[in-house]
N, C-alpha and C positions, 0 to 999 in steps of 0.2 A: 504494500500500500504506500502511496506517495502522500506526503504532507505538503500543503500549500497554504500560505497565509492568505487571509481575505484580501489584503492589499495586493499581493501578487496575482491573485485570482482576478480582481477588478482591473488590474493593469493589462493583463494578457489572458483573456478568456479562451482564445484559440489555443494557447499553450496548455491550459487546463484540459480542454477537450481532447487534445492529442495525448496527454498523459492518461486520460480516462479510457483510451482505446486499449491500453495494456492492463488495466485493472482499476480498482476504486481509488479515487483521489479524495483525501480528507481535507476539507477547508477549515482552517482554524481562525479564531478571532481572539486575539490576545493570548495565544498559546493554547486555547481550549478548542477542541473539535466542535464545530457547529453544523457542518453539512458534509454530505458525501456525494461526490459526482461519479456516476457510473455510466458506461455505454448502454445503449438501448437493448442490446442482446442480453447483457447481464441483468438489467432491470427486469426484462420480461421473464427471464429464467427464475429470478428470485421472487417475483410477484406471482408466478404461476400463470401469467397471461400467454395465450397463444398468439398466433399471427393475427394481425388486424385485417380489415377488409381489403386494404390496398395490397397486402402481401398475398392474400387468398386469390385475388383477381389476377395476380401476376404469375401464377404457376404455369409451367411449361407443358405439363402432361395433359393429355386429353381427359375430359370429364364427360361422363355419360349424361346426356340431357333428355333422354326419352323418359317421360314419366310412366309410372306403372298405373295405367288407367283402371286396372282392377281394384287398386287400393283406394282410389278416390271416387269410384262409382257410387252414385246415390247422394253424394255430398254437394252436387251442383244445384243451386237454387233454381 
């Protein structure tokens, strides 16, 4: 884990984002940890979130689109 003062974070956010690509970055204020910056992949892993709609729509493999009409028979108004 990398440590970064809040002053250094504010002066160069791009640097902090580059550091976060390799692992969590702890931002400190007066020597005390206040925030943690992580990349989106690690955040999704830690929070248990799956891919969002953008990622789901961007998949390269074929998706079956033919509905099973037997399953929805009788539900049409």
